[in-house]
N, C-alpha and C positions, 0 to 999 in steps of 0.2 A: 330118857325119862327118869331113870334112877337118880341121875344127878340133880334133877329138879326136886325130887323127894328129899334129898339131903339138904337142899337149900331151904325147903319148907321147915324141916326139922331144926335147922340151925337158927332160923329166924324165930321159930316157935319158942326156942330156948333163950331167946334174947340176945344172941350173938350178932355182931355187925357183919353184914355182907360186903365183900370186896367189889371193886369196880368190875373185875372180870366176871364175877358171879352174877352181878346185876345185869351186865351186858348179855351174858349167856341166857338168862331167863327171858329178857325182853326180846332178844333175837329169836329164841325158840318159839315164844308165843306168837310173834309176828309172822313167822314162817310156817306155823301149824304143827310143829313137833311137840309143843307143850299144849295140852288140851285145856279147855275152859275150866274144868273142875280142878286141875292142879294149880292154875294161875289164881283161881278163886281162893284156894287154900292158902297160897302164899300171900295174897292180899289181906286175908283175914288175920294171918300171923303178923303182918305189918301193922294192921289196925290195933292189934293187941299189944305188940311190943314197940311200935314206933319206928321211925327212921332217924338216924343221926344226920347231922348236916352233910357229912361226907357222903353218906348213902343217898341223900336227896340230890346232891350235885351229880353223883354218878348216874342216878336214875334219869335226871333231866338230860344229861348228855346222851345217854343211851336212847332216849326217846327222840331227841333231835336227830341223831344219826340213823334212826330207823327208816328215814325217808329222805327225799330231796330237801334242799335248803334254798330259799329264795334270797338272792342278794339284790336289793332294790337299787336301781341306778341313782347316782348322786343327785340328779335333778329332782328326784322324788323324796329327797331328805329335807327336813326331818320326817321320818315315817312314824306317824303317831298311831297309838293303839290304846285300847281301853278294855278292862275286864272287871267283872263283878264276881265275888265269891258266891253269889246266889241269894236271892231273896224272893219274897212273895209280891207279885205285882211289879217287879223290877223291869220297867220298860225303858230304862235310861239310854241304852244303846240306840234305840229307835229314834230318839230325839237328839242325843249328843252328836252322833256321826254327822248329820246334816248341819247342825249348829257349828261344829268345828270347821266343816268345809265352807260354809257361808262366811266364816270369819277368816278364811285364807289358809287354813291348815289342810293337811292331807291325812286321812285316816283310812287304813286298810284293816278291817276287823274281821277275823275269822271267829265265828260264833258256833255254839253247840245247840243241841236239842235239850228237851226237858230232862232234868236230873233230880230224882227224888220228888220232893214236894215243891220244888222251884221250877219256874217256866224256862223254856229255851227260846232264845231270840230267833233262831231259824224257824222253829215251829210257828212263832208269831207272824213272821214275815210271810211265810208260805200260806197263811190264811188269805193273803191278797191274791186274787186270780192272776195267773200268769207269772208271778214272781219266781225268779230262777236264782237259787242260792248256790248251785254248783257251777262255778266259773273256772276256766283255765287260768293259768298264770298270765298269759298274754291278754286275755279278756279283762282280768282284774287290774292289771297295770294300765291298760288303755282307759278304763273307766276312772281309775285314780287320777290320771292326767287330765281327763276331760271334765269330770264331775267333782273330784276332790274327796269322795268317800266311796267305800265299798264295804258291804256287810255280806259275807259269803260263808257257806259251810266249809268245814275243814277240807282242804284239798286232799284227794286220795293219795297224792304223792308225798305230802308233808307228814312227818311224824305218824306214819301209818300204825305203828304199835300203840301210840297214845289213843288213837281213835278206837281201837279194839278194847283197850283197857277202860276207856271212859264208859263204853256201853256195858262192859262186864261189871264195873264197880256199881253202876246204877242198879243192876239187876241182882246184886249179891249183898247189898247193905254195907258196902265198903267205901262209901263216898267220903264221910267226914274224918279224914285222917290228914294231919297237917302236911307231912312230907309228900303224900300222894297228890294233894291239891296243888302244892307249890310246883312240883315237877310237871303236872298236867298243864297248869297255866303257862309257866315259863317256856316249856318246850315248844308250844305252839307259837308263842310270840317271837321267840328267837329264830325258829325255822322260817317264819313268815317275813323276817327282815325288819321288824320293828326296831327303831332307835330310841324311842321315848314312849313310856307306858305308864298309865295311871291305873292302879288296881283299887277298886272300891271294896274295902274289906268290911263286910257286914257283921254285926253282932246283935244278939237279942233272940227272942223266942222263935222268930221265923227264919233265923240264919243258921248256918252250920256251926258258928261259934256263939255259944250261949252268952258269954260275958265279954265285956270290953277288954278285960285282961287277956283272955284267950285270943281275941282279935288282934290286940297289940303285939302279942308274942308271934302270931302268924305273920303280921306285916313285917316285923323285924327279920324273921326267917326268910321271907320272900325277897326282901331287899339284899340280904346277905348272900343268898344263893345267886341272885341276878348279877351281883358284882363279879361273879366268876366267869360271866359270859359276855358282858359288854353293854347291853341296853341300860339306859338310865330309867329308874323306876321310882315312882311316888306311890305310897300305899296309905291314903287317908282312910279313916274309919267312919262308918255311918250306921245309925241304929236301924234295926229291922224287927221291932216289937210289934208294929202294926204294918199292914201292907203299904207299899209305896203307891200313892195316888188312890184312885177310886176303883179301878177295874182290875180284876184278876182273871186271866184267861187269854187265850191266844188272840182271836179277832177283837175281843173287847179291849185289849190293851193297845192294839194298833189304832183302834178308833179313838181311844182317849188321847193318844199322842197327836194324832191328826187334828182333833178338835182343839187341843191346847195351842198347837201351832197356828191354826186358822184364826183362833181368838187372840193371837199374839199375847198370850198370857205369860207374863214374867213373874207372877206371884205364886204360882202353883208349887207344891213341894217337889213335883217332878222336874220342873224347870229350874228350881233352886238347886237341886242336887246336880243337875247337868252343868249348870253354871259353875258350881264349886269344883266339880271334877275337871271340867274343861279348862277352867282358869288355872288349875294346878298343871295341867298338861301343856297348855300354851306357854306358861312361864318356864316349865322344865325344859322345853324345847327351844327357848329363847325367842318365841314368837310374841311374847308379851313382857312388859317390863316387870310385872309382878302378878301374883295370883289374883289380886283384886282387879287389876287392870284387865286381865284375861277374862275374868268372870263378867265384868261390865261389857266387854266387847261381845261376849256371847249373848248377854241379855239384849243388847242392841240389835243383833241380827234377828232375834225373836220379835222385838218391837217393830222393826222395819218391815217384817214379812219376808226377809231374805231367807230365813231358816225354813219357813213353809215352802217357799219356791224350791229350795235345795232338796227338801224332803221329796217333793213331787218329782224332781229331776232324777234323784237317786233311785226311787222306786221304778220309774219308767225305764231307766237305763238297764235295770235287771229284769225287764219284761213285765213288771207289775202294772195293773190297771186299777187306779184308785177309783175311777168312776164305776167300774164293775164291782169293786169292793163295797162302795156305798150302796149299790143296789142289793148286794148280798146281805148287808146288815139290815136293810129294810125288810128282808125276808126272815129275820131272826125268829120271829114268832112261828113260822112254819117249820123251822128246823129244831126248835127247842120248846120246852115248857117253862113258863116264867113263874117263879115262886117268890112272893113278897112276904117279908116278915116285918111286923110292926112292934113298936114299944108297948110293953104291957103296963107301964106306969110312967109318971113324970119322973124326970131325973137328969143326971149328967152322965155322959158316956165316960166310963173309967178305963175301959180296955177294949181294943179291937184286936183279937188274938190272931197274929199273922200265921202262926203255924196251923191253927185250926182251919183258917180260911184256905191255906195252901193245901192241906190234906183233903178238905172238902172238894176243891177244884180237881184234885187228882182223882178222887172217886167219881166225880162227874164225867171224867174222861179227858180232861185237859192235860194229863200227864201219863206217864208210862209205869206199868208194873213189871213188864218184861221188856228186854231191849228191842225186841222185834215189834212191839205194840205200835199201833197207829194212834195218834191223838185226834180228838174231836175239836176242830178249830172254833166251834161256835159256843161251846159251853163255858160257864164261868160264873163269877160273882161280881156284882157292882155294889159298892158300899156307899150309902147316902149319908153316913155320919163318920166322924173321926173322934178320937179321944179328946175330951173336953167340951164337946158339943152338948148343948142343952136340948132335951127332947120332951115332948108332951106325949101322953098316952095316945096311941093310935098313929103316931108319926112313923113313916117308913124308915127302917133302919138299913135294910139291905135287900137285894133281890138276887136270886140264883136263876141261871139259864141251864136247865137240866135236859138230858137227852129226851128226844120226842117219845121214845119207847118206854120210858119209866112209868111204873104204875103208881097208884095213889100212896101206897105204903112207902115207896122210895122217895116220893115228893115230900111226904110228911117228915121223913128222916132228914132230908136236906134242909127243910125249914127249921127243924130242931137243932141241927148243927149250926146254922147261921145264928139262931138266937143264942146258942151257947157261946159263940165267938164274940158277941157284942155284949159287954157287961155294963149295967148302969150302977 
């Protein structure tokens, strides 16, 4: 215990930690000899002083070595994976995984739960009745062979220390630090056996990186650290000043993706982002001649209905019942209170504040304040306008689905927050 205090003090003073020191801290926390409060102090010192590239490499390696490591058999190569640094309404994984599988790729994606004001893919998928995110290695590989895509929660055996750190960072305000994010992302991907990875690096008001410059620096760091371990990584940037798509909230985002796939919509911003990310991934893995060719192949599987069919197959393979999900969404009015806000004047939408919408959804219950909190899968916000849209006085701008138990004052607060998030 005293040794960890010295590490906290050393990092607090801005000194660089050695590989042995980082490994000792990670191992101690993973095994329980370092308590939450000391690791939280070390994380805060890291947020204050930062991590060098060497420290980030050491931390990544320590996290990988904290659990088992999956070596995927050659017949499952290239093993594709995707990650986002976090955004509001970012439901890209829900759509991209079946798109890639329908296009002939194989994607095994380990996803997380809600982190700060951003949603978690596993929370979203678990709003589907019966969906099972906790799979064994054998189950995941069997599904990868049969279906072509798997989206699962982080295996208990893989990078076990990272899983504990992920929850602690969310609960202690230590999420947005570059080295911690790099090591968190890469350790999971490396341990899960990914050979080719696309990382969607978000920037803007609703992202962890406020500026494009910060996001570009993070992408460069990510690629440099990954080069120490083997997987090929592409890290394109995307803006997150306004929410992605229309829906923000767990079940609402699943519903939006399902509707887009059923409509075979290749023009939506969600589909466009997935085609861009997936095109890079297919080209990186040698499954398409170019990024443009890969993106077009992905748009084609949406147009043909193959992506919709693969989405249903993937959900069913993990126990999910989309028919029951549709019935649950029809009962949304019984589970929530709907609050609609309307334009107060004629004008053009100049801003839809992603951070404000994300924080509102968090307060509604779609996110976590403490690591042990449960999320409400039904609450959230649906946006009826985007930046640049012309509106008339009285037009609906957005609607919130608030908890059924909220009182009138809380509903009025939600309406005020929504109006504040959409500027004319």
